[in-house]
N, C-alpha and C positions, 0 to 999 in steps of 0.2 A: 724465222721468228726469234727475236732476242729474248732470252730468259735470264732472269736474275734469281738464282736459287739462294734463299737465306735459310741457314741451317742451324738448329740448336743441337749441339752434340755434347755428350758427357762420358761416353765409353765406346768400346769397339772401334778403334781407329782403322783397323783393316777393313771392316765392313763399310765404313765411311768412304774409304779409298775406292772400293769396288763400286759403290753407288755413284761416285763422281765420274769414274771412268765410263760407266754406263750412260750417264746423262750428258757427257761432254760431246757435243755434236758440232763444235766450232762456232755455235751461236749462243753459248751459255757461259755465264759467269757465276762464281760461287763466293758467297759471303758467309763465313763460319764463325759462330760463337761457341767456344769451348768453355764449359762450366768452370768457374774459378776454383772449384774443389778438385778438378781433374788436373793431371799433369799434361801440359801442353805438348811436350816434346814428342811423345809417341804419335800424336796426330800430325805434327809437322814432318816427322820422319816418314809416316805412311803416305801422306798426301803432299806431293811436290809438283806444283803446277803454277805457272804464271797467271792462270785464270782464277786463282784462289786468293781471297783477301781474308786474313785472320783478324778478327776484332781485337784491338789492343785493350779496350776497356771491357774486362770480363766480370760478369755478375755471378754471384753465388745463387744459382737458380734452384729453387725449392719447388717440389711437385705441388700442383694446385695452388700456386702462390702468385702474388702480384709481381714477384721477381721475374717470372716468365714474361710478363708484359714488358718489363723494363728491358729484358734481353732482346725481345722481338723488336721493340722500338729502336734500339741501338742498331740492329741489323737493317731495318728500314731506312734509317738515317744514313747508314753507310752507302746504301744503294742510291739514295737521293743525291748524295754528294758527288757521285760520278756523273750525274746528269744524263744517264742513259735512259732509253725508253724500253718498251717491251713489258712483259709480265714479271712481276715479283712473286715468287712461289715459296711459301714457307713449308719447310720440311723438318722432320726429326732426323737425327743422325742414325736412327734405326730403320728409316724408310728404305724402300727399294721400288723402282718403277716396274709396273706390270704391262706397260705399253711401250712400243719402240719409239724412238725419237721422231721418226717420220710421221707416225700417227699423231703424236702429241703436238708437233709443229703445225700440222694441218688443222687439228682441232682448235688450237689457240688462234691461228690465223683467221679461221671462220668466226671465232668468238672474241675478236680483239676488243670489242666494246663492252664485254661482260666481266664482272668480278665474281669469283667463285668463293662464296663464304656462306655457311649455313646459319640461318636465322630462325629460331624457334621461340615462340612466346612462352613465358613462364607464368603459369597460372597462380595467382595469389592463393595461399593456403596449401599449395602442393609441397611435397618434400623438398623439391629443388628450390622453391621459393623460400622455405624456412631456412635452408642451409646457406643459400647464396646471398640472400638479401636481409635476413633477420639475425645473422650471427657474425661475430668477429672471429677471424682465424688467428689463433695464437700458436706459433710454432714452439714445440718443446725442443726440437733439434733440427738438423738438416735432413734427417732421414725421411723417406717417402711415407706419408700417412701419420707421421708422429706430430700431431697437432691436436688442439682442442678447439671447439666452437663455443663461444660464449655469447649469450643473448646481448643484443644491442637494440637501440631504438629502431623501429621499423620505418624505413624511408623509401617509398616507391618513386619519389620524384628527385630530379637532379636538375638544377637550374640551367645547365648548359646543354642538356639533352632532352629530347622528347620523352623518352622513357628508358630506364636501364633494364627493364624486365624482358630481356632477350638473352638467349644462350645458343651455343652451337659448338662444334668441334673447334679446337684451337687452329687448325691448319687452313690455309687459304691460298688463293692465287688472285692477284690484283693487277690491273693495268696501271701504267705510269701516272695517268691522270688522277685516278682514285688514290693512289699512294701519296701523291703530292697533297691532295685535299685532306687526307687523314692527318698527315704530319703538320700541316698548317693549323688544323683544328686543335690538335693536341698541344701545340705550342701556345696557342691563344687561350686555351682553357685548362692548362696543366694543373693549377692549384685546385680547381673544382674537381677535376677527374681524379687526381691523386688522393685527395682527402676522402673521396667516396669509395675508391676501389682498393686502397692500400691494405686493408684488412679483410677483404672479401675472399672467401674460398672460391677456387676456380675462376679467378679474375681473368685468366687467359681465355676463358670460354664465354665471357660476357663483355669485356671491355671493347674489343674491336667490333663486335656485333652491334652494340648500342650506337657506336659512332658511325658506322657505315649506314645503318638504318636512318639515323638522323640526317646524314648528308644526302642520302638518296631521295628523301622526301622533298628536298629543296633543289635538287639538281638532276634533271632528266638524263644527263649523260652518265650518271652512276647507275648502272643496271646490275642486278644481283641474281645469281643462280646458286643452288647448293654447292658446297665444297666438293672437290674431286678426290680427295684422299679417302681411301677405304680404311676404316677402323673397325675391328671386330671386338665387341664387348660381350660376346656370348661364350662363357667358359665351357670347355669340354670336360673338365674335372673340377671337383670342389675346391681344390687348393691352387688352381691355375691363376697366375697374376694377370691382371687386365690393364690395358688392352692386350689381346693375344699376340704372340709372336708367331707369324704364319710360316709354315714350311711348304715343301714341294707338294704334299698331299692335300693341301687346303684349296 
């Protein structure tokens, strides 16, 4: 099963190297975006493989920001340009597989017609609704969490989508058919999508969810199941940063 791993990285190049060695089974390719704020050289020194493509157009990716969407789209386009098939799997540079390649390949082969992305409805009036759809995100700096949310006009509708009121984890795994459909949709409706999402907090957790849902309602070949990436949002201490970084005892 061919796998195209698209990876957002910004630190820990040695860990990234270990992850790629673990995932490289002879049927994997890696497309890596290193944050523009990070020094690229430590990453290229740590990861030396003909199966790796480093994105030349690097984005200043800010946490919970539309810039994450832009970085992910650039990775998806890089995969599309190769004309390869198989799954495109979005990872963080901090991820690590907890299943071996044999099991992952068998699972993906059995589910080659499925796309793994979590879709959850956002209830109007909820805290998530107020933050994601009733506020503008204004960055004070590039630091994580250093932003403010300002009220904006409530807009539950978007002309090019059925509904934007969906959310889920950033990470996904998509087959080549769905990847192509998403990129075509984004290209055709870029102005509409950009104007709506450019100042939305956690746009990376709503942008692709809304598009995939919209497409799946019109195309029976786009089947959806929840995402496969495990993310732990339950702190063990009061000052622990989230999501948790898991260790051997977890």
